[in-house]
DRENMARVO-964807 format. One record per residue (C-alpha): x, z, y; residue in three letters. Coordinates in steps of 0.02 Angstrom, whole numbers, padded with zeros to 5 digits, always signed. Example, Ala and Ser with C-alpha at 12.3 -4.5 7.8 and 13.67 -1.06 7.14 Angstrom:
+00615+00390-00225Ala +00684+00357-00053Ser 
This chain:
+01442+08351+03125Met +01313+08238+03042Ile +01196+08313+02913Cys +01204+08219+02746Pro +01016+08248+02719Tyr +00930+08207+02884Cys +01077+08110+02962Phe +01056+08202+03126Arg +01191+08297+03223Pro +01205+08476+03164Ser +01305+08631+03203Gln +01452+08656+03085Tyr +01391+08804+02982Asn +01317+08850+02812Asp +01151+08759+02843Lys +01095+08608+02944Cys +01028+08668+03111Ser +00898+08527+03108Glu +00827+08519+02931Cys +00888+08684+02859Gly +00968+08607+02704Lys +01124+08694+02635Pro +01292+08622+02689Leu +01393+08755+02599Leu +01343+08769+02416Met +01376+08924+02314Asn +01376+08922+02123Phe +01419+09044+01987Lys +01474+09009+01808Ile +01560+09118+01678Asp +01548+09262+01800Gly +01651+09172+01934Lys +01590+09110+02102Arg +01638+08942+02176His +01599+08875+02350Val +01611+08694+02407Phe +01541+08589+02548Arg +01424+08440+02561Val +01437+08327+02712Gly +01439+08157+02795Tyr +01594+08045+02802Leu +01606+07938+02958Asp +01683+07783+02882Trp +01612+07633+02792Glu +01643+07621+02607Trp +01703+07456+02532Lys +01655+07403+02355Pro +01781+07434+02217Thr +01803+07334+02058Lys +01723+07474+01956Val +01572+07471+02072Tyr +01549+07284+02067Glu +01572+07263+01880Glu +01491+07421+01809Arg +01380+07507+01937Ile +01303+07386+02063Gln +01175+07311+01944Ser +01121+07485+01888Ile +01088+07562+02059Ile +01006+07406+02129Ser +00853+07450+02023Lys +00830+07621+02105His +00730+07675+02256Asp +00861+07748+02374Arg +00731+07845+02474Lys +00702+07962+02327Ser +00884+08017+02318Phe +00919+08202+02348Ala +01100+08256+02369Leu +01068+08440+02328Asp +00981+08389+02166Lys +01133+08283+02116Leu +01251+08428+02150Val +01144+08550+02051Asn +01132+08430+01904Thr +01321+08407+01896Ile +01348+08594+01905Trp +01237+08633+01755Ile +01294+08479+01656Asp +01368+08544+01492Lys +01468+08384+01466Glu +01572+08422+01622Ile +01697+08561+01579Pro +01703+08718+01685Ser +01883+08684+01737Val +01826+08520+01817Asp +01681+08604+01906Lys +01794+08735+01981Tyr +01907+08598+02048Ser +01763+08521+02149Leu +01805+08515+02334His +01659+08425+02419Ser +01520+08294+02406Phe +01515+08171+02552Leu +01385+08039+02598Ile +01463+07877+02664Met +01422+07805+02835Lys +01351+07644+02759Asn +01249+07736+02626Phe +01096+07628+02660Ser +01194+07473+02610Glu +01301+07552+02473Tyr +01228+07712+02398Pro +01393+07799+02371Val +01437+07985+02364Val +01621+08025+02378Gln +01663+08169+02262Val +01825+08256+02308Arg +01888+08344+02154Ile +02059+08404+02101Arg +02039+08352+01918Arg +01888+08242+01888Gly +01939+08146+01730Thr +01783+08196+01633Glu +01666+08168+01781Leu +01735+07992+01802Phe +01687+07954+01622Lys +01504+07991+01664His +01483+07889+01825Ile +01369+07761+01738Glu +01256+07899+01672Arg +01237+07973+01847Tyr +01210+07800+01920Ala +01065+07775+01798Asn +00990+07946+01838Glu +01011+07952+02028Phe +01044+07773+02084Gly +01210+07818+02169Val +01393+07782+02132Tyr +01508+07932+02122Leu +01668+07878+02208Tyr +01788+08007+02138Ile +01942+08049+02238Thr +02051+08198+02278Gly +02048+08314+02428Pro +02174+08259+02560Pro +02352+08315+02536Leu +02395+08461+02650Pro +02514+08440+02797Arg +02689+08492+02752Glu +02742+08650+02844Leu +02894+08565+02922Val +02778+08430+02994Ser +02663+08558+03075Cys +02811+08653+03147Trp +02893+08496+03219Leu +02729+08436+03296Asp +02744+08574+03425Thr +02932+08584+03441Arg +02959+08397+03461Ala +02857+08399+03621Arg +02964+08537+03696Thr +03139+08482+03642Ala +03262+08473+03787Thr +03350+08313+03737His +03205+08195+03709Leu +03225+08015+03769Lys +03293+07962+03889Pro +03462+08047+03872Phe +03633+08012+03946Lys +03803+07971+03873Leu +03922+08016+04013Asn +04086+07961+03933Ser +04049+07774+03914Ile +04197+07667+03966Asp +04170+07483+03932Ala +04351+07445+03978Thr +04414+07533+03821Lys +04423+07390+03697Lys +04498+07481+03548Trp +04364+07492+03413Val +04394+07580+03247Ala +04299+07668+03109Val +04361+07791+02979Arg +04279+07882+02837Gln +04280+08070+02857Val +04172+08123+02710Gly +04232+08143+02532Gly +04200+08024+02389Ser +04015+07983+02376Gly +03979+08070+02542Gln +03939+07947+02679Ser +04007+08000+02848Ser +04109+07892+02967Met +04179+07914+03140Lys +04165+07764+03256Leu +04264+07741+03418Arg +04173+07619+03531Leu +04175+07601+03721Gly +04268+07764+03734Gly +04131+07854+03636Leu +04158+07959+03481Arg +04008+07924+03370Ile +03976+08006+03201Leu +03885+07887+03083Leu +03794+07998+02958Asp +03841+08175+02909Ala +03843+08163+02721Gly +03977+08293+02693Phe +03910+08443+02601Tyr +03976+08581+02490Trp +03910+08730+02391Pro +03893+08890+02493Pro +04037+08973+02402Glu +04156+08832+02454Lys +04126+08829+02641Thr +04302+08896+02670Ala +04375+08737+02595Asp +04302+08621+02728Cys +04415+08664+02876Ser +04516+08502+02862Asp +04357+08398+02856Leu +04279+08485+03007Ile +04442+08468+03104Glu +04448+08281+03070Ser +04268+08263+03132Ile +04291+08371+03285Gly +04107+08421+03307Pro +04136+08492+03481Glu +04208+08326+03542Lys +04074+08208+03476Leu +03972+08107+03601Asp +03834+08051+03481Leu +03776+08079+03301Val +03672+07945+03214Val +03590+07986+03047Val +03527+07836+02951Ser +03412+07923+02825His +03371+08085+02735Ala +03468+08072+02571His +03590+08216+02552Ser +03744+08104+02544Asp +03700+08050+02723His +03606+08202+02791Phe +03682+08347+02693Gly +03800+08411+02830Gly +03682+08391+02980Val +03620+08571+02985Ile +03794+08649+02971Asp +03865+08524+03096Leu +03750+08593+03231Tyr +03708+08769+03178Glu +03879+08823+03111Lys +04011+08710+03190Tyr +03947+08696+03368Gly +03908+08511+03386Cys +03819+08478+03552Glu +03802+08289+03541Ala +03629+08210+03538Pro +03562+08182+03361Leu +03485+08009+03347Leu +03366+07981+03200Thr +03183+07950+03155Thr +03048+08081+03137Arg +03028+08043+02952Ala +03215+08065+02922Thr +03218+08232+03011Leu +03066+08298+02918Glu +03121+08237+02747Leu +03300+08294+02776Gly +03246+08469+02825Leu +03116+08481+02686Ala +03250+08436+02558Arg +03377+08559+02629Ser +03426+08725+02549Arg +03398+08817+02713Glu +03218+08759+02731Tyr +03175+08797+02549Gln +03242+08974+02571Glu +03128+09002+02721Ile +02978+08938+02620Leu +03015+09063+02482Glu +03038+09208+02603Ile +02875+09176+02696Thr +02777+09145+02537Lys +02829+09315+02470Lys +02786+09398+02636Glu +02609+09331+02649Ile +02573+09373+02467Met +02604+09556+02512Lys +02459+09554+02637Glu +02312+09660+02580Asp +02182+09523+02609Asp +02289+09379+02542Tyr +02180+09343+02391Gln +02022+09340+02498Ala +02093+09210+02616Leu +02053+09025+02599Ser +02192+08901+02562Arg +02194+08844+02744Asp +02207+09023+02804Glu +02350+09060+02684Gln +02445+08906+02743Glu +02411+08950+02924Gly +02481+09125+02898Met +02635+09053+02814Gln +02661+08930+02958Leu +02648+09071+03086Glu +02781+09174+02997Lys +02893+09026+02955Ala +02893+08953+03131Ser +02992+09099+03201Lys +03121+09086+03062Leu +03132+08897+03080Leu +03155+08912+03268Asp +03304+09027+03242Arg +03378+08932+03095Lys +03372+08759+03175Phe +03376+08802+03361Ser +03533+08703+03407Lys +03485+08551+03304Leu +03308+08555+03375Leu +03369+08558+03554Ala +03476+08402+03530Arg +03365+08289+03424Met +03320+08117+03491Val +03180+08039+03387Leu +03177+07848+03386Val +03063+07715+03312Ser +03091+07548+03229Tyr +03120+07404+03349Gly +03168+07517+03494Glu +03317+07477+03608Thr +03403+07616+03705Leu +03495+07563+03864Glu +03630+07677+03936Phe +03708+07577+04076Gly +03885+07505+04087Gln +03832+07373+03960Gly +03805+07498+03818Phe +03647+07491+03711Ser +03583+07541+03538Ile +03448+07444+03446Lys +03353+07529+03304Ile +03306+07422+03153Cys +03209+07461+02996Gln +03327+07471+02847Ala +03211+07482+02697Gly +03291+07593+02563His +03197+07754+02607Phe +03057+07805+02728Pro +03128+07826+02903Gly +03292+07736+02861Ala +03372+07640+03005Ile +03507+07513+03040Met +03587+07532+03212Thr +03660+07392+03319Leu +03785+07457+03448Phe +03831+07340+03593Ala +03958+07358+03734Val +03950+07208+03850Asp +03966+07057+03735Asp +04039+07154+03587Tyr +03923+07222+03450Ser +03932+07318+03286Ile +03793+07339+03157Leu +03794+07497+03052Phe +03680+07463+02904Thr +03675+07635+02825Gly +03595+07616+02655Asp +03473+07469+02657Phe +03385+07344+02549Asn +03295+07178+02571Leu +03167+07199+02431Leu +02982+07203+02471Glu +02888+07339+02376Phe +02772+07482+02420Glu +02788+07606+02497Pro +02962+07560+02560Ile +02966+07418+02686Ala +03107+07292+02677Ser +03246+07277+02806Gly +03234+07087+02797Arg +03110+07065+02939Ser +03217+07177+03051Ala +03365+07059+03037Leu +03268+06920+03121Ser +03240+07030+03274Thr +03425+07057+03309Leu +03449+06885+03390Lys +03637+06911+03390Val +03787+06880+03279His +03875+07050+03270Pro +04062+07050+03291Asp +04073+07174+03148Ala +03961+07250+03014Ile +03992+07421+02938Ile +03902+07387+02777Cys +03832+07490+02633Asp +03875+07412+02465Gly +03818+07541+02339Ser +03757+07410+02216Ala +03873+07268+02265Ala +03930+07241+02086Asp +03752+07230+02018Leu +03618+07095+02010Glu +03435+07137+02026Phe +03305+07044+01921Pro +03151+06966+01997Lys +03048+07108+02068Glu +02881+07048+01998Ser +02947+07044+01819Leu +03017+07220+01833Thr +02856+07287+01907Arg +02751+07201+01774Ala +02856+07272+01633Arg +02848+07449+01701Leu +02660+07440+01727Tyr +02624+07367+01555Ser +02737+07494+01466Asp +02657+07645+01551Ile +02478+07584+01529Val +02515+07549+01346Asp +02574+07729+01324Val +02423+07795+01419Tyr +02299+07696+01314Gln +02378+07765+01155Lys +02355+07942+01218Gly +02539+07970+01257Gly +02635+08051+01399Val +02752+07960+01518Thr +02891+08066+01593Leu +02977+07999+01750Leu +03152+08071+01776Leu +03217+08026+01949Ser +03372+08085+02041Asp +03292+08019+02201Gln +03114+08084+02205Asn +03055+07935+02305Ile +03077+07835+02144Gly +02930+07929+02071Ala +02825+07890+02226Ile +02864+07705+02212Val +02821+07710+02028Thr +02654+07787+02072Tyr +02618+07648+02196Phe +02661+07513+02071Ile +02551+07587+01936Ile +02410+07629+02056Arg +02407+07451+02121Gln +02400+07391+01941Gly +02254+07506+01908Leu +02162+07437+02060Ile +02195+07258+02003Asp +02165+07283+01818Trp +02044+07429+01817Asn +02134+07509+01670Ala +02066+07685+01695Gly +02116+07839+01792Arg +02290+07896+01742Ile +02324+08076+01796Pro +02487+08094+01893Phe +02579+08260+01903Tyr +02721+08270+02029Phe +02851+08406+02044Asp +02874+08507+02203Ser +03005+08395+02286Ala +02903+08236+02264Thr +02743+08323+02319Trp +02822+08383+02481Glu +02884+08208+02519Gln +02710+08137+02489Met +02636+08262+02611Cys +02761+08206+02744Ile +02744+08019+02711Leu +02555+08027+02725Arg +02575+08067+02909Asp +02723+07951+02939Arg +02630+07787+02913Ala +02740+07696+03039Asp +02889+07726+02925Asp +02803+07647+02775Leu +02763+07470+02729Asp +02636+07394+02853Pro +02509+07370+02712Ser +02513+07556+02676Ile +02493+07597+02860Glu +02340+07484+02864Glu +02267+07569+02710Lys +02287+07739+02790Ile +02208+07680+02953Gln +02062+07605+02855Met +02038+07772+02764His +02093+07694+02600Asn +02235+07819+02596Asp +02334+07799+02433Pro +02386+07982+02443Phe +02203+08035+02424His +02192+07972+02246Ser +02117+08092+02120Ala +02260+08041+02006Met +02391+08137+02108Ile +02416+08318+02061Arg +02552+08446+02091Arg +02639+08494+01930Leu +02681+08677+01964Glu +02548+08792+01892Glu +02564+08918+02035Asp +02476+08792+02150Tyr +02302+08783+02070Pro +02218+08737+02235His +02323+08577+02235Leu +02279+08536+02055Gly +02435+08623+01990Gly +02426+08629+01801Ile +02601+08664+01733Gly +02704+08554+01619Leu +02643+08639+01461Lys +02460+08606+01502Asn +02489+08434+01576Ala +02555+08360+01414Ile +02397+08409+01319Lys +02321+08244+01377Gly +02380+08072+01424Glu +02465+08074+01595Cys +02617+08025+01698Val +02735+08167+01748Ile +02874+08160+01878Ser +03022+08279+01867Met +03198+08289+01934Asp +03322+08197+01823Ala +03442+08344+01811Asn +03409+08422+01641Leu +03565+08530+01648His +03564+08718+01667Gly +03445+08838+01581Lys +03263+08784+01572Leu +03120+08907+01559Ser +03045+08932+01386Ser +02884+08842+01435Asp +02976+08693+01508Arg +03096+08686+01361Phe +02955+08683+01232Ser +02856+08555+01333Ala +03005+08438+01349Leu +03041+08459+01164Lys +02862+08405+01127Gln +02871+08254+01244Val +03039+08194+01179Leu +02985+08215+00999Gly +02824+08113+01014Gly +02840+07932+00958Lys +02694+07879+01069Asp +02774+07950+01227Asn +02887+07864+01354Leu +03030+07927+01464Val +03078+07821+01613Val +03245+07866+01694Val +03246+07806+01875Ile +03405+07785+01974Gly +03579+07844+01925Ala +03567+08008+01827Pro +03709+08131+01846Arg +03669+08262+01715Ser +03739+08253+01540Ser +03565+08284+01470Gly +03490+08131+01554Thr +03641+08026+01507Leu +03611+08079+01326Asp +03434+08011+01340Leu +03487+07836+01391Ile +03637+07828+01275Ser +03531+07803+01120Gly +03611+07950+01028Arg +03443+08006+00961Gly +03453+08182+01033Phe +03481+08273+01197Val +03566+08441+01223Glu +03463+08558+01331Ile +03492+08739+01381Gly +03359+08874+01369Lys +03340+09035+01468Glu +03395+09189+01373Gly +03497+09086+01252Asp +03684+09056+01269Asp +03689+08899+01164Arg +03627+08723+01199Phe +03496+08653+01082His +03498+08478+01009Lys +03322+08412+01040Val +03278+08255+00940Pro +03224+08103+01044Val +03092+08002+00952Lys +03000+07935+01105Cys +03037+07770+01190Lys +03165+07782+01331Val +03182+07656+01474Leu +03321+07663+01601Asn +03299+07569+01764Trp +03482+07571+01811Glu +03601+07518+01673Phe +03493+07388+01587Glu +03487+07279+01743Ser +03311+07336+01789His +03359+07373+01967Gln +03195+07386+02062Ile +03224+07572+02086Phe +03399+07556+02154Asn +03370+07555+02341Tyr +03538+07480+02385His +03583+07297+02410Pro +03649+07194+02265Asp +03763+07040+02279Lys +03623+06922+02331Asp +03559+07039+02465Gln +03732+07067+02538Leu +03766+06881+02550Met +03594+06854+02628Glu +03637+06985+02760Leu +03804+06905+02803Phe +03741+06726+02803Asp +03598+06777+02918Ser +03706+06871+03045Leu +03877+06785+03023Met +03989+06931+03076Pro +04175+06907+03109Lys +04227+07065+03019Lys +04151+07170+02879Val +04194+07347+02828Val +04115+07402+02663Phe +04079+07581+02614Phe +03990+07674+02474His +04080+07595+02326Asn +04261+07580+02266Pro +04358+07420+02307Pro +04339+07346+02133Lys +04149+07339+02156Ala +04171+07216+02301Phe +04288+07091+02216Val +04156+06956+02193Asp +04078+06984+02364Ile +04245+06976+02454Arg +04290+06819+02358Arg +04129+06739+02423Glu +04162+06800+02600Leu +04334+06720+02596Ser +04246+06552+02581Lys +04138+06583+02735Arg +04213+06507+02894Pro +04135+06639+03006Tyr +04225+06784+02921Ile +04395+06833+02990Glu +04424+06993+02892Asp +04343+07109+02765His +04399+07275+02691Glu +04335+07429+02600Val +04331+07607+02667Leu +04344+07718+02514His +04476+07850+02546Gln +04450+08004+02655His +04517+07972+02833Asn +04553+07789+02796Arg +04553+07692+02962Leu +04482+07516+02990Ala +04524+07434+03157Val +04385+07318+03211Leu +04454+07267+03380Arg +04622+07304+03462Asp +04646+07259+03645Asp +04748+07412+03692Arg +04882+07304+03775Asn 
């Protein structure tokens, strides 16, 4: 390592082996001891707007040679204007590589709001800019586990499909999942291919699925393709392999596999089991956060190996733009779909016949989800048929920039008035996109440092996405590579109070100050007393804002957007539901035509897809027939279209090509 005092190589220990200065600093306040590190960061810092407009002129007057890092740290620690809770959230002080050009000290801190308010005062006193950010997000446990297992899986590329028969010209697709559960069985070139495994059911109803499993025939499948990690496409994957004996290769992306497992009931149960086990260890409290997570990973890995052994052995991880060749004229091309990190469209080809399965997709450009538009230009083929998602076919999206501007201005307005913004999202990625939009606005407009508190599900997805840069928008990948990682921001905090080392604060404490909070949109069931009282306070504050993202399913969330003036919420230990008055402002980004957070294609996007690829046949899924009336009317005017229909009923068959004679 490089010493931040003498800038010479040093052994990684408590003191620099060259100059003897402390690298591990130990402070005590209110009877409690806190340890954090000082160090050198091997990347060049680039000026921010705050630096250029507020700090640069101040520090240019100072003699940089007189700066002492240990004196700065000591001064901050005894500063009475910085609250103790902020001091105890300090993680490290790091000197930048280009310190001689830009005297900047990166302060990694889990809270940091008060310290940020005093950066000009410290610039005047020490001649340095405190670049305040958060400690890096930890690796998600499922990512660490898969890092090792992915290298030892038996069915990694290349793999074989032995039953290909290009002479079999009968091509058909039928839906095998229930309503709202995307799962289709494709017959192509003699192969039996399952497109998504979105069938799922509560544990107590597993006995009712025998007809569904029989119609799928898991033991007879030749290939399973999973487009993305949402439960209505991924929900049956684990049972398909671990319970019903599927032995076909599972084709998907690394991000889809990680996110799908992390969102699964089975994985969450293992997390809870291992967390309880390590907390029983005698020395648990004395362990560092890294040591605790390492112990949990060691215990969880064995359980994960057993729980997902069959799935793990058959996974085939693919990347955007990749083409898999199998001989006998059969190939699969992988295209980026947009919609969700890791989402893919797949183009199947047998000789001169091809089918595009879109899965869920979109053609909008917004961070951190990349659009599927650029992928279409790489196909260089007019598919004979498209099996097409049409979840939002009956909707029209507004211009993206207007929607983004409105959301940003509304939330900043609430923040500046000292209010709380509550994001309710039935797809947690909506909260991540919201964060990106607001964060970009903060960078552009320098409106302050809004604290963000994300619930457990969103936090876990962020941890995964940080290491899956290739499944994000290229601009985000570039930011990560240039060390301007958006997931490092000091504004991101985990909401749950039992994760204090990740900035966890709890809903009740979070709403004491202005902030943005992300929670699941399902307000049904019995809420804890703390959560109930906190929600009651948020909903009752006229300066607060609730943003409902996506299509809410709970009656409580529907009450919010209905304008009734109250919402009925259940409380633990109480049999009745309480009518909680709603005095705050409520925005819904679904039913009021503000569609930026619907990740499915609207009318314009669907017609753009068809006019770009000019297929002969189209089979729609993911919406009832009445939603496609306008689209099908337009397709009837297109000379390239021979036929179009909607798969909506369970086991409904669509014949795409019939040369059986």
